[in-house]
N, C-alpha and C positions, 0 to 999 in steps of 0.2 A: 786575374789577369787585366792587362790595363787595356784599353781599345789603342787598333791596330796601330790606327790614326797618330797613337801618340810617339811614335819610331819615326819621327820626323820623314816624311815622304813614301808613309804606308806601309812601313815595316815591321816588325814587331822589335822591342826596346834593346833585346840582345845580342841586336844586325851591328849597332854601335860600337862594341865591342871588336870587331873584329877587325883587323886592320885592316887598311885603305889602296883602294886599287894606287898605281899614276905610279910616278915619279919616282926610281933608285939610282943613285946615284945621278941623277944629275938628268938621267931619260926615262921618260915612262917605256920605250922601246925600243929595240931593240931588232935589226935582221940579223938573223942566223948567217954562219958568212956558209960560204959555198964555192963547195974547188975550183970552177968552171957557168964562169957567162949559160953557158948553152944548159947546163945546172938551176937554171934559177927559175922559176915559175915567175910573171908578171902579168898585170893585168890589163884588160883593154882598154883600158884608157893610161895607162903605164904611170897608174896612181901607188903600188904596189906593189914589193920583188918577196915575193917567200920563197921558201920557208920563213917567217916572222916568231919571232921570241915577243910576248907583248908578258910583260909585270902586272901581272891582276892580284886581285886579297889572295889568292889558293896558290900565291908562286908565280912561277915567270913558265908560262902560257906558251906550245910553237905548234905554229900552225903548217903543216907542210904546206896544204898548196890554200887557193883564193874559197874559203866558203861556196857555198851556193843555195846549200839548208839549212837557214838558220832559223833555230828557238829561239825567246824569247822569253823568257817567266820574270822580265820584269820591266812593269812599266815605262818607268823610265832610261833602263836601254834597247827597248823599243821605240819610244820618241827620237832620240841621238840615230840608232841604226838609219831612221826616214830620214830625218837634218841631214843627215854625215849623205847621205846615196843608195845605203843600199837595202831599202827597202826592195829592191824585187830578188834578192838573194835571200830574204825576207819568210818564211815558210810556214812558219806557224807561230802564236805568241799567247801567254797566258789569258784568263779570263779578265784580269782586272785591266791589262792593254787596253784602252777604246780609248788612242789618241797612236797614229791621223787615222782618222774610223777608213781606213784603208784597209789597215793591220790587220789581215786573218787572223782573226780573236776564232779561239777554242777551246773545249771545255781544260785544258791542263790546267795549272796549280802553282802557285810559285812558292803559297803558302804548308800545301803538302804535293809535293813536289810525284809523281811514280813514274820510278824508274822504268819501267816497262810500259807507261803508255810516251811516255816522249821518247824514249827509240822507236815506237813504232811509225812517231812521223820522219823515222827517219834524216836522223842533224848531222850534219860536219861542223856543225859547233854549236852552241849551246849558251845562254847569257844568261846567270844567278843576279839576286840580290839578295841572297840568303844563302848557307849551306844547311837549308832545312832537313830533315827527313833522310842526312846522308848524302845528297844524291847529288851532291862532285865528286864524292871514291864512288859510290856507286854509277857512275856513267862512265867514271872510269878506267870500272874495269872492262868495260864491255867496250874499249876507246870510241867512245869517246869526248872530241875536247869538250873543256868548260873555261869561260868567262866568270868571277864573279866580283860583278864589281857591285860591291856595298853600299848602302844608304852612303850620302856626304855627310860629311863631320864641315867642311869648309869652301869655302869655293871656289878656290884649287884643284878640292878632288873633281868639280863638274867637267871642267878645263881637261884634266888629265880622260878623264872616262872616253868624254870625248872622242880624243888623240888613242886614248885604247883601243879605239870598238873598231877608228881609219884604217887600221895599222892593221890589227886583226883581218876586215873586208875588205882590201885590199883598195882601202877610197882614203886617204892618206890628207893628201891633197885638199879632197872637200873637205872635212873634215879641220884641219885648219886650221882655213878657212870658216868654218862655222868654230869654233871655239874661244880664235883672234876676234868677230866680232859677240861674242856673247859678253866678255869679255871689255870689249871696246861701247859697245851698249849700259853693263851696270856701270862703268868708269866714267859715260857722258850725265850717267843718272846724278848719279853723282854728284858731279860737280853742276852740274843745274841748281841740287835742292836748297830750300833757304837756309844759312849752319846761321846756329850761335838762339835757336828757340827754346828750347831746355824741356821740347814734345814730351811725356810720358808716354806711352801705349803697354794694352795688351793685349794676345798669340794665342785664342783662343783654341786649343789642338779639337775639342770636344766639348760635351756640356757637362762632364765630371764637373768639375773642369781641370782642363789638365791646359796646361801654358808649356811655352817654351825660354829657357834663356837665352844669354846675348853667347852663351858659351855654343850655342846650337849651330846650326847652319842656316835655320831662320837666319834665328838672332843676330849672324853675320847678312842677311841680308839687306835688316835694320839699321844696323851699328852705320855701313853706308851713307844714313845718313839722319845720323850723329840724333840719336832718337833715345831713350832712359826707358830700356825696361822693367815691367814693375816686379816683375818674375824674378828675377834679381833680388828681392829682398826678401823672397819667401824661405823657410827657419827651416824647410826639406832643398837644396837645390835637382834632387834626384833625378840625380846624373841628366842634368839639362834641363826637364822635363819634370816639372813639378805641381801637386797639386794643389790648384786651390781654390780657397772657402771664398764662397759668396762674399761674405764677409772680409777678407782680405781687400777684392778686390777694390767695394765699395770702398775702402777704405784712404784704398793707394787714390784710388779716382781718374783712371787715366786718361789722358787726354786724345788720346785715337784706341777704337777696339776693331782690333783685326781677327773678323772672323775667317778662322775653318773649317769649319763645318757648315755648312751651307745643305751641305745634298746630302748629308751622311746620318747629318744630326735637325736636318730641316729650321736652322735657326736664322733668324733676324731682328734687327735695333727693334725689330716688335714684340718678339718673342727674349730678350736683354729685359727690354722693357718691366714684364710680370714675372720678376725672377724677387725675391723679394730685400729692396732695399737697393736694385737697381732706377729704379725709375728715374731718382735727381743726377743720375752720373750723368759727368758734365760734356763723355762722349756722345748723349744721347741727349741731355739738349740743344746741341750746338751741330746737329745732325753731321757726326764723324764717328762712326760706325762704318765701314771696308767691308761688304758682304763679299770675297773670297769666291771664287775657282776652288771647291778641293784640289783635285785635281796639280790646277797648278800651285795651290799651299802647299805640297807632301809631299814634291817629284823633284829631285835637280839634275832636268838635265837643262835643255836649250828656256823651256817658258821660262826657264828662272829670270829671265829679262822681262815677263808678262807681267809677275809677282814683281820686282823690283817698281817697274810703270808705275801699278796703283800703289804703292805706296808712297810714290812721288810724289806721286797729282792727289792723293791724304795729308803732305805733310805741306805742298803749295796752299794743298785749299783749307786750313789749322795754322799757317802761319800768314795766309791772305788779310 
């Protein structure tokens, strides 16, 4: 089985086959009609109206009232929830949710979810990135609403998921602000980047090494800057995450190397130089190896802007 990191944003490759959440018929969320205003629950901030129905990866999910005990089993969802002002509603997060630092981290697992352990946290909403161990159906049987927000396959998925979670938590206005801000910042970084330089790159997911092609979520971030991905020429695209040989990478000799395995696998420019045939790579000779934060490089929430900034800085330096 491929390492977890090969399924962009820290989820297994099988997750990428799931239907993405977000907009259906032009809208990511819709308010459930109510017979009278007096029957409608509204948040104290006036940002959301309940009942509300959210179109998630597991279909239409209706929430009768504002959730106050949210359990997040997705590090990306955790980041989004805190970014949109729903942090106070989050009572437990999984063992991989390490950002922001104040997130209530527990021993709950998103990769091996235990329905009984989740229910013990008394959630009124659970957010997951994948439906492993039948967790969605299991929680459904005991009446716990679940939002499946799968790994993003395109940038629009990020904006949709931010809005989904905003609607589901009664933080619609703040979520809209965050989604628009992320899109605006990405557009600005792309517009300011040098164009037409024909720079090639290699993004390493782990030291196997696995890479990500231009068709993936990660690839779309790099596409903003007009970079050419050497992994696109791999003999076997493997669903967008090919395993490349050391010889293939050495022969391609990318102008830029981005490492998404600095924390998990201890990789850096020095370790790359010790790989057979790699010491002569242009990226190493010219100091164009970018050591990314693994978490930022593997999640699809608001911090995708930080990833894009790192890419923009590298492109500026290489084009300089």
